[in-house]
N, C-alpha and C positions, 0 to 999 in steps of 0.2 A: 677418467681412466680410459685408455685406448682399448678397443675391442680387438679380438683376434679372429681371423678368418675361420680357424678351426672351431671356434666357440660360437660364432654368430652366423657363419655362412656368407658373410660379405666382408670386404676389406675395410679396415679402419682408416681414418685420415692419415695416421702414422704409416701404416703399411702402404697406402697409396702414394704418399708423398715421394717415396724413393722410386716409384715406377713411372711417374709422369714425365713426359718430355718438358723441356724448358718452355716458358711462355713465349720467349723470343722465337724459338723454332716453330711453335704452333702457329704463330702469326705469319710465318713464311709460306705455309701451305700444308696440304694433308700430311699427316704423320701417324704412324702406328702407336698405339698405347698398349703395351704388353702388361697385363695385370696378373700374370702368373706368379704365384708366390709359393707354390708347393714343389718340394724337391722330389719329383717322381721321374721315372724313366720315360722321357717324352722329348722329342725334338722335331716334329713335323714342320713347325714354324721356320726352323732354320733352313731346311731344304726347300721350303716353299718360297722363301724370299729371293726374288730374282736379282735384287741389288746387293745381296750379302750383308744386309743391315742387321740381321738377327743372328746372334751366336749363342749356342748352347755349349758346344765343345764336349770334352770328355772329362768325366763320365757324363752320360746323357741325363743324369739326375740333377745337373746344375740348372740354375734358373736362367732363362733366356735374357740376354743383354741386347738392348737396341742401340745401334749406332745412329744417333739423331741426324748426323750429317749425311749418312748414306741412304737413309730411308726416303723413299719417294712417295710413300702414302698410297701405293697402288692397291692395297687390300688383299693381295694374293695369300697372305698369311691367315686372314680371318677364318675362312672355312676349313683350314687345315688344323686348327687348334681344337682338339677334342674336348677341352675344358671350357670352350666359349669365352676365353679370357683375352681376346685381342679385338681392339676396336681401332678405327681410324677417325681422328678428329681434324677438323679444318677450321681455323680461325682467320683465314686470309681474305675472306670476303670483305668488301667495304661495308661499313655500318656495324650494327650490333648483332648480326645473325651469323651463325656458324653451322657446321654440320657434324653429325656423328654417324659413322657407318658401323653397323653391328651385325653379328650373326643372328639369324632368326629361324627357329626350328619349330614353329607352331603353324597350325592351319585354323582358319583360313589366313592366307597371306594378306597383308595390307596392300593397298593400291596407291600408285603415284597420285599425289595431291590430296590424299586422305588425311583428315585431322585425327590424331591419336593422342592418347594420354602418355606422357613421358614419365618413366619410372626410374628411380635411383637404384643403387645396388641392393637395397633392402626390399625392393619391390614397391616402395612407397611413391605415390604420385608427387611430381615436382613441377609439373607444368603441362602445357599443351604443345604439341609439335606437329609439323606438316611433313608427310612422307614425300621426299623428293624423288626417290628412285627405289625400285625393287629389282634385284638381279637374282634370277633363279639359275643356279649352276647345275650342270649335268655331271655325269661321271659318278665317282664313288660316294662322295659325301652328301650331295644334294642340299647343302646348307644354303639357304637364301641369304642374301645380303640386303639389308634395309638401310637406306640413308635418310636421315631426318634432318630437318632444318629447325634449329632452336636458337635462343639467344646465347651469345658466346659465354656468358657467365655460367651456363649449364652444361657445356660440352664435356666437362670432366665429372659431372655428376650423373648424367643420364646413361643408363646401360641396358635399358629394355623399353618396350612400349606395350601398351594395352589398347586393343581396338575398342573404339567407342560404339561401333555399329553392332547390331544384332548379328550373330553368326548363323 
């Protein structure tokens, strides 16, 4: 039986299946994955998207819709989402490795090339990842963006990390 976000705190496979970009588009290069499923008054992702690829429309309680063809995978939408529900995945690298770029609002921050535990939506470990890049943003939100390298079969499962070092 499929679980519901409101009951479990994480997306079920059914809820997620309608939010993921096509596999063909993910192989072409970085693309946003908008995992917002709640009808709440929110639209900062729409105004943050420089390519106009995210549409919320009116009323602002509609779910965001991603135009796969317009999305450039720049990640400008990630730190603007107050629900931490936007990620950028990239499966265009040769071989079996891809990347996941995610919001990260914990301290200490990971460092480039650090090995971390990759976590799924439930917070359960699903593998080991390498931090490729950490971008610390200034301005209002200060949300850090962490890009990790993982096997391509995990890019749609991993949504957080746990540091393996002592803090």
